[in-house]
N, C-alpha and C positions, 0 to 999 in steps of 0.2 A: 140205196143199195138193196139188191134183192138177195135173199138167202132162201135156199130150198127148205121146205117145211117137212120133208120126209124124215122119219126116224133114223138117226145115225148119219144122215147126209150133211156134210159140211160145205157143200158147194155154194159159192156166192158169185154174184155177177162179176165178170172180168171181160172187158171188151177184147182181150187178146185170145179168147177161146171161141170155139164154135158152139159152146153150150148156150142154150136158150132157156128162158123161164116162162112158165105158162100158168095163168090164173086158173083157179078151180072153175069148172063149168057152172052155169046158172041153172041148168036143167036139174031138178031135185033128185031124180033117179041116178043120173050120171054122177052128180056131186057126192051122193051117198056112197057110190062105188069107190070114188077117188079117196074119200075120207077113210073108208074101211081099209084101203090098201096102204095108206100113209102110216097106220099103226102107231098112233100117238094118243094114248088115253088121257094124258094130262094137258092136251093141247086145246087151245081156244082158237077157232077159226077167225081170221081177220079178213077184211076186204082186200088187204094187200098180200095175203098168203099166196105163194107160188110154188110150183114143183118144177125141178129142172129137167131138161131133156134127157138126162142120163137114165131116167126111170121109164122111158118109153122105147119100144122096139122101133126099128127103122120103118116098118109098115104103118106105124101110127101117124106118120107125117105125110102131108100133101106134097106131091112132087111139084117142083117149080114149073111154071108155065114155059120158061125159056130153058132148054137143056143146057147144062153147064153153069147156070146162074144159081148160086146158092141163096143169097139174100136172107131174109128172115124166115126161119122155118115155122110152119104153121101145123098145128095138129088137126087131124080129121075130126069132124064133129062128134064121132062116137068113140074116140080114143080113150083108153083106160090105162093107167100106169101098170106095168107088169114086171119091171126090173127093179129089184131091191137088194 
């Protein structure tokens, strides 16, 4: 089960919602930006840590190749969480 790691966010995986969960990026610079925005001083990053799609603006996602097909939403490579 996936739980969002953002401070104060209680979202967890539910197959009945459109919410998606995204692992922190491997790029050190981008990862540092994500961690800074998560705002959790007492938090220990784990390999399984994820952030839910509620923390990203619509422009942060790649548009599906087939119009009208939603499928799995993917983040753009330079996406940074901005909604908290």
